[in-house]
C-alpha positions as CSV (number, residue, x, y, z in Angstrom):
1,M,42.1,48.3,-40.9
2,A,41.9,46.0,-38.0
3,S,45.3,47.5,-36.8
4,E,43.8,51.0,-36.8
5,T,40.6,49.9,-34.9
6,S,42.7,48.3,-32.1
7,K,44.7,51.5,-31.7
8,S,41.8,53.5,-31.5
9,K,40.3,51.4,-28.7
10,T,43.6,51.6,-26.9
11,Q,43.5,55.5,-27.1
12,V,39.9,55.6,-25.6
13,I,40.9,53.4,-22.6
14,V,44.0,55.7,-21.9
15,W,42.1,58.8,-22.2
16,A,39.4,57.4,-20.0
17,L,42.0,56.6,-17.2
18,V,43.5,60.3,-17.6
19,G,39.9,61.6,-17.1
20,S,39.3,59.7,-14.1
21,L,42.5,60.5,-12.5
22,L,41.7,64.2,-13.0
23,V,38.3,63.9,-11.6
24,I,39.9,62.4,-8.3
25,L,42.6,65.1,-8.3
26,L,39.8,67.7,-8.6
27,A,37.8,66.1,-5.9
28,V,40.8,66.2,-3.5
29,G,41.7,69.8,-4.4
30,L,38.1,70.8,-3.8
31,R,38.0,69.2,-0.5
32,S,41.3,70.8,0.5
33,L,40.2,74.3,-0.8
34,F,36.9,74.2,1.0
35,H,38.6,72.4,4.2
36,E,36.1,69.9,4.9
37,K,35.9,69.0,8.5
38,V,35.6,65.6,10.1
39,P,32.9,65.4,12.8
40,V,34.2,64.2,16.1
41,R,32.7,63.8,19.8
42,V,34.3,65.9,22.2
43,A,34.4,66.2,26.0
44,T,35.8,68.5,28.5
45,P,37.9,67.7,31.6
46,D,36.1,68.5,34.8
47,Y,36.3,67.8,38.4
48,Q,34.2,64.8,39.8
49,D,34.2,61.9,42.2
50,M,35.6,58.8,41.0
51,T,34.9,55.3,42.0
52,T,36.7,52.1,41.0
53,V,34.9,48.8,41.5
54,V,35.5,45.2,40.9
55,S,32.8,43.0,39.7
56,T,32.2,39.3,40.3
57,N,29.6,36.7,41.3
58,G,28.7,35.1,44.6
59,K,26.3,32.9,46.6
60,V,24.3,34.0,49.5
61,E,24.8,32.0,52.9
62,P,23.3,32.6,56.4
63,V,25.5,33.7,59.0
64,H,23.5,31.5,61.5
65,D,22.4,28.2,59.6
66,F,21.2,25.0,60.8
67,V,20.5,22.0,58.7
68,S,19.1,18.8,60.3
69,H,19.9,15.4,58.9
70,A,18.1,12.1,59.7
71,P,20.3,10.2,62.2
72,Y,19.1,6.9,61.0
73,P,16.3,5.2,58.5
74,A,13.1,6.1,59.9
75,V,9.5,7.3,59.3
76,V,8.5,10.9,59.7
77,K,6.0,10.7,62.5
78,K,5.1,14.4,62.6
79,V,5.8,17.9,60.6
80,L,4.8,20.5,63.0
81,V,5.8,23.5,60.7
82,S,5.7,24.9,57.3
83,Q,8.3,26.2,54.9
84,G,8.8,29.9,55.6
85,D,7.6,29.8,59.2
86,E,9.3,32.0,61.7
87,V,10.3,29.9,64.7
88,K,11.6,30.4,68.1
89,A,14.6,28.8,69.7
90,G,13.6,25.2,70.9
91,T,10.5,24.9,68.6
92,L,9.9,21.3,67.7
93,M,9.8,21.1,63.8
94,V,9.8,17.4,62.9
95,A,9.4,14.2,64.8
96,L,10.7,10.9,63.7
97,D,9.7,7.4,64.8
98,S,12.1,6.4,67.6
99,A,10.8,3.2,68.4
100,G,13.9,1.5,67.1
101,A,16.3,3.7,69.0
102,A,14.4,3.2,72.3
103,A,14.8,-0.7,71.8
104,R,18.6,0.0,71.3
105,V,18.6,1.9,74.5
106,A,17.0,-1.0,76.5
107,S,19.3,-3.4,74.8
108,A,22.4,-1.3,75.8
109,K,21.2,-1.0,79.3
110,S,20.6,-4.8,79.6
111,A,24.2,-5.1,78.4
112,L,25.5,-2.7,80.8
113,V,23.7,-4.6,83.8
114,G,25.3,-7.8,82.6
115,A,28.9,-6.3,82.5
116,E,28.6,-4.7,85.8
117,A,27.5,-8.0,87.3
118,S,30.6,-9.5,85.9
119,A,32.8,-6.8,87.3
120,D,31.2,-7.3,90.5
121,A,31.8,-11.1,90.4
122,I,35.4,-10.5,89.5
123,R,35.9,-8.1,92.3
124,K,34.7,-10.5,94.9
125,G,36.1,-13.5,93.4
126,G,33.1,-15.0,91.6
127,T,29.3,-15.0,92.0
128,Q,27.8,-15.9,95.4
129,E,27.1,-19.5,94.1
130,E,30.7,-20.0,92.9
131,R,32.1,-18.6,96.0
132,Q,30.0,-21.0,98.2
133,N,30.9,-24.0,96.1
134,L,34.6,-23.0,96.3
135,S,34.4,-22.4,100.1
136,G,33.0,-25.9,100.4
137,E,35.8,-27.4,98.3
138,V,38.3,-25.6,100.6
139,D,36.8,-27.0,103.8
140,R,36.9,-30.6,102.2
141,A,40.5,-30.1,100.9
142,R,41.4,-28.9,104.7
143,L,39.8,-31.9,106.2
144,S,41.4,-34.2,103.6
145,L,44.7,-32.7,104.5
146,Q,44.2,-33.1,108.2
147,Q,43.2,-36.7,107.9
148,A,46.3,-37.6,105.8
149,Q,48.5,-35.8,108.3
150,K,46.9,-37.9,111.1
151,D,47.2,-41.1,109.2
152,L,51.0,-40.3,108.3
153,A,51.6,-39.6,112.2
154,A,50.1,-43.0,113.1
155,L,52.1,-44.9,110.5
156,E,55.4,-43.3,111.5
157,Q,54.8,-44.6,115.1
158,L,53.9,-48.0,113.9
159,Q,57.0,-48.0,111.8
160,A,59.3,-47.0,114.8
161,K,57.8,-50.3,116.3
162,G,58.4,-52.3,113.3
163,A,54.5,-52.6,112.7
164,A,54.4,-50.6,109.5
165,S,56.3,-50.8,106.3
166,A,58.5,-47.9,104.7
167,S,56.4,-48.1,101.6
168,E,53.1,-47.5,103.5
169,V,54.8,-44.4,105.2
170,A,56.0,-43.1,101.8
171,A,52.5,-43.5,100.4
172,T,50.9,-41.8,103.0
173,R,53.4,-38.8,102.8
174,E,52.5,-38.6,99.1
175,R,48.8,-38.4,99.9
176,V,49.8,-35.7,102.4
177,A,51.6,-33.5,99.8
178,T,48.8,-34.1,97.3
179,A,46.3,-32.8,99.8
180,Q,48.5,-29.9,100.6
181,S,48.8,-29.0,97.0
182,N,44.9,-29.3,96.4
183,L,44.3,-27.0,99.4
184,Q,46.8,-24.4,98.2
185,T,45.4,-24.3,94.7
186,L,41.8,-23.9,96.1
187,E,42.9,-21.2,98.5
188,Q,44.6,-19.1,95.5
189,R,41.3,-19.5,93.5
190,Q,39.7,-17.8,96.4
191,T,42.0,-14.9,96.2
192,N,43.3,-14.7,92.6
193,R,40.8,-16.4,90.6
194,Y,40.7,-13.9,87.7
195,S,43.7,-12.5,85.7
196,P,44.5,-8.8,85.0
197,L,43.1,-9.6,81.5
198,D,39.8,-10.8,82.7
199,R,39.4,-7.4,84.7
200,S,40.5,-5.3,81.6
201,R,38.0,-7.1,79.5
202,V,35.0,-6.6,81.7
203,Q,36.0,-3.0,82.3
204,A,36.0,-2.6,78.3
205,Q,32.6,-4.2,78.2
206,I,31.3,-1.7,80.7
207,A,32.7,1.1,78.7
208,E,31.2,-0.2,75.4
209,S,28.0,-0.7,77.1
210,R,27.6,2.9,78.4
211,A,28.8,4.3,75.0
212,A,26.0,2.3,73.3
213,I,23.4,3.7,75.8
214,A,24.7,7.1,75.2
215,D,24.6,6.7,71.4
216,A,21.1,5.2,71.4
217,Q,19.7,7.8,73.8
218,R,21.2,10.5,71.2
219,G,19.1,8.6,68.7
220,V,16.0,9.1,70.8
221,T,16.8,12.7,71.2
222,D,17.7,13.3,67.7
223,A,14.4,12.0,66.5
224,N,13.0,15.3,67.7
225,V,14.3,18.0,65.3
226,R,14.1,21.3,67.2
227,A,15.2,24.8,66.1
228,P,18.6,25.7,67.9
229,F,17.8,29.5,67.4
230,A,15.2,31.9,66.3
231,G,14.9,32.0,62.6
232,T,13.0,31.1,59.3
233,V,12.4,27.6,58.1
234,Y,13.7,28.0,54.6
235,S,13.9,24.2,53.6
236,L,11.4,21.5,54.7
237,P,11.7,18.8,52.0
238,V,9.9,15.9,54.2
239,R,6.2,15.1,54.8
240,Q,4.4,13.2,57.6
241,Y,4.7,9.2,56.9
242,D,7.8,9.9,54.4
243,F,10.5,7.3,55.1
244,V,13.8,8.9,55.2
245,N,17.4,7.3,54.9
246,A,20.2,8.3,57.2
247,G,21.7,11.5,56.3
248,E,18.7,12.9,54.4
249,V,17.7,16.6,55.1
250,L,14.8,17.0,57.4
251,A,14.5,20.7,57.8
252,A,16.8,23.9,57.6
253,V,16.7,27.0,59.7
254,A,18.5,30.5,59.3
255,D,18.4,33.8,60.5
256,L,17.5,35.6,57.4
257,H,18.3,39.2,58.9
258,H,22.0,38.0,59.3
259,M,23.3,37.0,55.7
260,Q,26.6,37.2,54.0
261,V,27.9,36.5,50.5
262,R,30.8,34.1,49.5
263,A,32.1,35.9,46.5
264,Y,34.6,34.5,44.0
265,F,37.2,37.0,42.7
266,D,39.6,36.1,39.9
267,E,43.2,35.9,41.0
268,P,44.4,39.1,39.3
269,E,41.6,41.0,41.4
270,I,42.5,39.7,44.8
271,G,45.2,42.1,45.6
272,K,42.6,45.0,45.1
273,L,40.5,43.7,48.1
274,A,40.6,45.0,51.8
275,L,38.7,44.7,54.9
276,N,35.6,46.9,55.2
277,Q,35.4,47.9,51.6
278,S,31.9,48.8,50.6
279,V,29.8,46.5,48.5
280,S,26.7,46.7,46.3
281,I,24.9,43.3,45.9
282,T,22.2,42.6,43.1
283,W,19.9,39.5,42.5
284,E,18.6,38.9,39.0
285,A,15.3,37.5,40.5
286,R,14.8,41.2,41.9
287,P,16.4,43.5,39.4
288,N,15.0,46.8,41.0
289,K,16.4,45.9,44.5
290,A,20.0,46.3,45.7
291,W,21.5,45.4,49.0
292,H,24.6,46.7,50.7
293,G,27.5,45.2,52.6
294,H,31.1,45.3,53.4
295,V,34.2,43.0,53.3
296,V,34.7,41.0,56.4
297,Q,37.3,38.4,55.1
298,V,39.6,38.7,52.3
299,P,40.8,35.5,50.4
300,S,43.4,33.8,52.1
301,T,44.4,31.3,49.5
302,V,43.5,30.5,45.5
303,I,41.2,27.8,44.8
304,T,39.9,26.2,41.4
305,Y,36.1,27.3,41.0
306,G,35.0,25.8,37.7
307,T,37.6,26.9,35.0
308,R,38.6,29.9,37.2
309,N,41.4,30.4,39.7
310,V,39.8,32.5,42.4
311,G,39.8,33.8,45.9
312,E,36.8,33.4,48.2
313,C,35.9,36.6,49.9
314,I,33.2,36.9,52.7
315,I,31.0,40.0,52.4
316,A,28.5,40.8,55.3
317,V,25.2,42.0,54.1
318,D,24.3,45.2,56.1
319,D,20.8,45.6,55.2
320,A,19.3,42.1,54.8
321,T,15.6,41.9,55.9
322,G,14.5,38.4,55.0
323,D,14.3,38.9,51.2
324,L,17.7,37.7,50.2
325,L,17.3,33.9,50.3
326,P,20.1,31.2,51.0
327,S,22.1,29.8,48.2
328,T,20.9,32.3,45.7
329,N,23.4,33.4,43.2
330,V,24.1,37.1,43.2
331,N,26.4,39.7,41.5
332,V,28.8,41.9,43.8
333,K,30.5,45.1,43.1
334,V,33.3,46.2,45.5
335,V,34.6,49.5,45.6
336,T,38.2,49.2,45.8
337,Q,39.0,52.8,45.4
338,E,37.2,56.4,46.0
339,K,39.0,59.5,44.9
340,P,36.8,62.8,45.5
341,H,37.0,66.0,43.5
342,V,39.5,64.8,40.7
343,L,40.1,66.1,37.2
344,A,38.7,63.3,35.0
345,I,37.9,62.8,31.2
346,P,35.9,59.9,29.5
347,R,38.1,56.8,29.2
348,E,37.5,56.5,25.5
349,G,39.5,60.1,25.0
350,L,42.7,58.5,26.3
351,R,45.1,57.0,23.8
352,T,48.2,55.0,24.3
353,Q,51.5,54.6,22.3
354,G,54.0,52.5,23.8
355,A,54.5,53.7,27.3
356,H,53.0,57.1,26.6
357,D,49.6,58.4,27.2
358,Y,48.1,61.4,25.2
359,V,44.7,63.1,24.0
360,F,43.6,65.0,21.0
361,R,43.0,68.7,22.0
362,V,40.7,70.5,19.8
363,V,42.4,73.8,19.0
364,D,41.3,76.4,16.4
365,G,39.4,73.4,14.8
366,K,42.3,71.1,14.6
367,L,43.6,68.1,16.5
368,V,46.7,68.7,18.8
369,R,48.4,65.7,20.2
370,T,48.8,66.5,23.9
371,P,50.8,64.3,26.3
372,V,49.0,63.4,29.8
373,K,49.9,62.0,33.0
374,V,47.1,59.8,34.2
375,G,46.1,58.5,37.8
376,A,43.4,56.3,38.7
377,L,40.8,54.9,36.3
378,N,37.7,52.9,36.0
379,L,35.5,51.5,33.3
380,T,34.3,55.0,32.4
381,L,36.7,57.7,33.6
382,V,40.4,58.5,33.8
383,E,42.0,60.7,36.4
384,I,44.3,63.5,34.8
385,L,47.3,64.5,36.9
386,D,49.0,66.7,34.3
387,G,48.5,67.8,30.8
388,L,45.0,69.3,30.8
389,K,43.0,71.7,32.6
390,P,39.3,72.5,32.9
391,G,37.8,74.0,29.8
392,D,40.0,72.1,27.4
393,V,38.3,70.4,24.5
394,I,39.4,66.8,23.7
395,A,38.2,64.6,21.0
396,L,36.8,61.2,21.8
397,N,36.1,59.7,18.4
398,S,34.9,60.4,15.0
399,T,31.4,59.8,14.0
400,T,32.6,58.7,10.4
401,S,35.3,56.0,9.8
402,A,38.1,58.8,9.6
403,D,41.1,58.1,11.9
404,L,41.9,60.8,14.2
405,Q,45.6,62.2,13.8
406,A,47.3,65.4,14.8
407,G,46.5,68.4,12.4
408,L,43.2,66.8,11.3
409,S,40.4,69.5,10.9
410,V,37.3,68.6,13.0
411,K,34.1,70.0,14.1
412,A,32.6,69.1,17.4
413,V,29.4,67.3,17.6
414,K,27.3,65.9,20.5
């Protein structure tokens, strides 16, 4: 009895599977009978202007920029402008306390006077007092020599008469020789008292003192920060009575009507860039504003920028009016190719298999695979050089999950 029950259940399962298969086959047959069509979006080739662009980021820079740094630690004595002010060339913007620099000027001048006095003394053979003392010593040495020579002559006469010994004459001769040597030494001191090394040393002291004066005077001058050209004060980080260290920024001025963008292009895009290509510039802080420019310098080398290998391209901003600020990060689009009046289709309609490009044309409600030859392309369009003509209808994609293939029955939808 149990065996018959099991056999009955097996038959039910088999018949259920057969019934399901028949339902599926019937559905497929009905679909084929009524030729259900897959809805697809379509487009037609038409003539239009194609523009190819390369996009990247960049940073705004003034063409004429002046950033003043503190030349030495000092107190800010005066601040005579405000950030955003338009200034003329030569306008005094910031003044530092220059008392220390002025003291260095005085000290350097004093050192120069001393060095020049030493040089004059060397040139004349010593100071006036030294020359007078040396002259007196020479006169005394000359008198001493003359006296020794007289004594020697007298002793020699006495020796000839037998009234003086040979030892007395020899001693006097030695005294004459000593007097002559002393006189010669003193006379040499009058003419060659200083060596070439002494002269070089004092000349070096003069040069060092003059350089110190010039440096200190620059410190006095640099204490007054003036605009070197007409422009806008776009940075003024100091206030009156602030203490600043050497190197700190005091003020920055730029001509905001002459700006440029330093743009960073990835290595594969560098070869597409050329001089005078037109550029569109946008800034997220002003989403409804766009600036225009052109390429004035193409990359000459590849550098590391963050995690990217990029080339730096300089772009002149043609319509800067003071509203594009220095150091802002912007987006740029460089037009690398312009082709007017070309036959083009949407890029999503192009398909590729290996090295072959093709599209699906819609002919009598069915898809026909059609080889095409393509030219330029951008993010949205593909230029068609051969294979299509105006008025053809091509399939872009289906509105369902169905895959497009040759022979598929379709219906066009917008």
